[in-house]
C-alpha positions in Angstrom: -14.5 11.8 -11.7 -17.8 11.9 -9.9 -17.2 11.0 -6.3 -19.3 8.5 -4.3 -21.1 9.7 -1.2 -18.5 8.1 1.1 -15.4 6.0 1.3 -17.3 3.0 2.7 -20.8 1.5 2.7 -21.8 -0.4 5.8 -23.3 -3.8 4.8 -23.6 -5.5 8.2 -22.9 -4.9 11.9 -19.1 -5.4 11.3 -19.0 -5.5 7.5 -18.2 -2.8 5.1 -17.7 -2.3 1.4 -15.1 0.3 0.1 -16.0 2.6 -2.8 -13.7 3.6 -5.6 -13.0 6.9 -3.7 -10.7 5.0 -1.3 -8.4 3.8 -4.2 -4.8 5.0 -3.9 -2.2 5.9 -6.5 -0.5 2.6 -7.0 -3.1 0.2 -8.4 -6.8 0.3 -9.3 -7.6 -2.6 -6.9 -5.6 -1.3 -3.8 -6.8 1.3 -1.3 -5.0 4.2 0.2 -4.3 3.5 3.8 -6.2 6.6 5.2 -9.8 5.4 4.8 -9.2 1.8 6.2 -7.3 3.2 9.2 -10.1 5.7 9.8 -12.6 2.9 9.6 -10.8 1.0 12.4 -10.9 4.1 14.6 -14.6 4.5 13.7 -15.4 1.0 14.9 -13.3 1.4 18.1 -15.0 4.7 19.0 -18.4 3.0 18.8 -17.3 -0.1 20.8 -18.6 0.0 24.4 -18.6 3.8 24.2 -18.7 5.7 27.5 -19.1 9.4 27.9 -15.9 11.2 28.7 -13.5 8.6 27.2 -11.7 9.4 24.0 -8.9 7.9 22.0 -5.6 9.5 22.9 -3.2 7.1 21.2 -3.7 4.9 18.1 -1.2 2.5 16.8 -1.8 0.6 13.5 0.3 -2.2 12.0 -0.1 -2.4 8.2 0.2 -6.1 7.5 -0.4 -5.9 3.7 -1.9 -3.7 1.1 -5.7 -3.3 1.6 -7.7 -4.5 -1.4 -10.7 -3.0 -3.0 -12.9 -5.7 -1.5 -15.5 -6.1 1.2 -14.0 -6.2 4.7 -14.9 -7.0 8.3 -13.7 -5.0 11.3 -13.6 -6.8 14.7 -13.0 -5.0 18.0 -12.3 -6.3 21.5 -11.5 -4.8 24.9 -7.9 -5.8 25.7 -7.6 -4.0 29.0 -10.8 -2.7 30.7 -10.7 0.2 33.1 -12.8 2.9 34.7 -10.6 5.8 33.4 -8.0 4.2 31.1 -8.7 1.3 28.7 -7.0 -0.4 25.8 -8.9 -1.5 22.7 -7.7 -3.8 19.9 -9.1 -4.1 16.4 -8.4 -5.9 13.2 -9.5 -5.6 9.6 -10.0 -8.7 7.4 -10.3 -8.2 3.6 -9.6 -10.4 0.6 -9.5 -13.5 2.8 -6.7 -12.3 5.1 -5.9 -10.0 8.0 -4.6 -6.6 6.6 -4.6 -4.2 9.6 -4.1 -4.5 13.3 -4.7 -1.6 15.7 -4.5 -0.8 19.4 -6.0 2.4 20.9 -5.7 3.8 24.4 -9.0 5.4 25.4 -8.5 7.9 28.3 -11.0 9.7 30.5 -11.2 13.5 30.0 -11.9 15.6 33.1 -12.3 19.3 32.1 -10.4 21.8 34.2 -8.5 19.1 36.2 -5.1 20.6 35.3 -3.6 23.8 33.8 -3.2 23.6 30.1 0.3 23.9 28.5 0.2 25.2 24.9 2.2 23.7 22.1 4.6 26.2 20.6 3.9 25.2 17.0 3.0 28.2 14.8 -0.1 27.6 12.7 0.1 28.8 9.1 -2.8 30.7 7.6 -5.3 28.7 5.5 -4.7 29.5 1.8 -7.4 29.9 -0.8 -8.3 27.2 -3.2 -5.4 25.6 -5.2 -5.0 23.5 -8.3 -4.8 19.9 -7.2 -1.4 18.4 -8.2 -0.2 14.9 -7.4 3.0 12.8 -7.8 5.0 13.4 -10.9 4.6 10.5 -13.3 1.6 9.1 -11.4 -1.2 11.5 -12.1 -4.6 11.8 -10.5 -6.2 9.0 -8.4 -9.6 8.6 -6.7 -8.4 9.1 -3.0 -6.4 12.2 -4.0 -9.5 13.7 -5.7 -11.7 12.9 -2.6 -9.6 15.3 -0.5 -9.2 19.0 -0.9 -5.5 19.9 -0.3 -4.2 23.5 0.3 -0.4 23.6 0.7 1.5 26.3 2.5 4.9 24.6 1.9 5.9 21.8 -0.4 3.5 19.6 -2.3 3.0 16.0 -3.7 5.0 17.1 -6.8 7.8 18.7 -4.8 10.4 16.7 -2.7 11.0 17.5 0.9 9.1 18.7 4.0 5.5 19.8 3.4 2.8 21.7 5.3 -0.8 21.3 4.2 -4.4 22.1 5.2 -6.8 19.4 4.0 -10.4 18.1 4.5 -12.3 15.1 3.0 -14.9 16.0 0.4 -17.0 13.0 1.3 -18.1 11.0 4.4 -16.1 8.1 5.8 -19.2 5.7 6.1 -22.4 6.6 4.2 -25.1 7.7 6.6 -23.0 7.3 9.7 -21.8 10.2 12.0 -18.0 10.5 12.2 -15.6 12.1 14.7 -13.0 14.8 14.0 -10.4 12.1 14.7 -11.7 9.9 12.0 -11.6 12.8 9.5 -7.9 13.3 10.5 -7.1 9.7 10.0 -8.6 9.7 6.5 -5.8 12.2 5.8 -2.9 11.2 8.0 -1.6 8.1 6.1 -0.6 10.6 3.4 2.2 12.1 5.6 5.0 10.0 3.9 3.7 11.0 0.5 3.4 14.7 1.4 7.0 14.8 2.6 8.5 12.3 0.2 12.2 12.8 -0.4 12.3 10.5 -3.4 10.4 10.5 -6.8 7.3 8.3 -6.4 7.5 6.9 -10.0 10.9 5.3 -9.3 10.9 4.6 -5.6 8.6 2.8 -3.2 8.5 4.1 0.4 5.9 1.9 2.0 4.7 2.6 5.6 4.5 -0.5 7.8 2.7 1.3 10.6 1.1 4.5 11.8 1.4 5.8 15.3 -0.7 8.8 16.5 -0.8 10.5 19.9 -3.1 13.4 20.5 -3.9 15.4 23.6 -7.2 16.8 22.3 -9.5 16.1 19.4 -9.5 18.6 16.5 -12.2 21.2 16.6 -12.4 22.5 13.1 -13.3 21.1 9.6 -9.9 22.1 8.1 -7.1 20.0 9.5 -3.3 20.5 9.1 -0.3 18.2 8.7 3.3 19.4 8.9 5.4 16.5 7.7 9.0 15.6 7.1 10.8 12.4 6.1 14.3 11.1 7.1 15.9 8.1 5.3 18.9 6.0 6.1 21.1 4.7 3.2 20.2 1.1 4.0 16.6 1.6 3.0 14.7 2.3 6.2 13.1 5.7 7.0 10.5 7.6 9.1 8.0 10.2 8.3 6.9 12.3 11.3 4.2 15.0 11.5 2.7 17.6 13.7 -1.1 17.7 13.3 -3.0 20.9 13.9 -6.1 22.9 13.3 -7.0 26.6 13.6 -6.6 26.5 17.4 -3.0 25.1 17.2 -1.2 21.8 17.3 -2.8 18.9 19.1 -0.6 15.8 18.4 2.2 14.0 16.6 2.3 11.1 14.2 5.0 8.7 13.0 5.4 6.2 10.1 8.2 3.6 9.8 9.1 3.3 6.1 10.5 0.4 4.0 12.3 2.0 1.0 13.3 0.3 -2.3 13.7 1.2 -5.9 10.7 0.2 -8.0 
């Protein structure tokens, strides 16, 4: 398919329209979670922005599937502060609230403390690979809008996975984006990357996404090292280390609701 220029078009100060590139694998009128979550972060980054403050923790509650429909993103300051502040955001689409988010924005002060490196060992970036997706599901627009290069596992292989990836298109047409927003376009895929069950017969729906980072990524290619754990009663988690060429820079967590399709 020919990809649009971006996952979203901005149509007003708080209003956006998703393009077909944001559509996920499960229905032609439902979005993958990555672009909407990244859009919340985009709106929060721009809200009352001050030099030196960056998002260090983002928590998103996924209230319902996000439809392929115009949306509005509203942001407010929940806890102001000179060096530490808390933002809240929500997305409304299809006549209802679909996402809620909170982000801690912290002041960065270069050189104020000695750095302690993460011990995660970064894999080499492979060359271009054939793009394979879930068995029995096939290709879908969001999947095609990302370039994936696996060093372990894959969408079509159960179990832990490690992948380098980068979006092929912008988040919002004509608008600058941060490295964190590019990461969030990818990160809601962690439960699919490390799925332990076949996607054509099982649903493993994330009800949230939690991300903590101690620095923003610095390179275009971003890495996700993900694994999933499941209890026999139908609840699970997917957790991931996020990294770039300079090393790991944070961790993410999904809570999963699991049932047979």
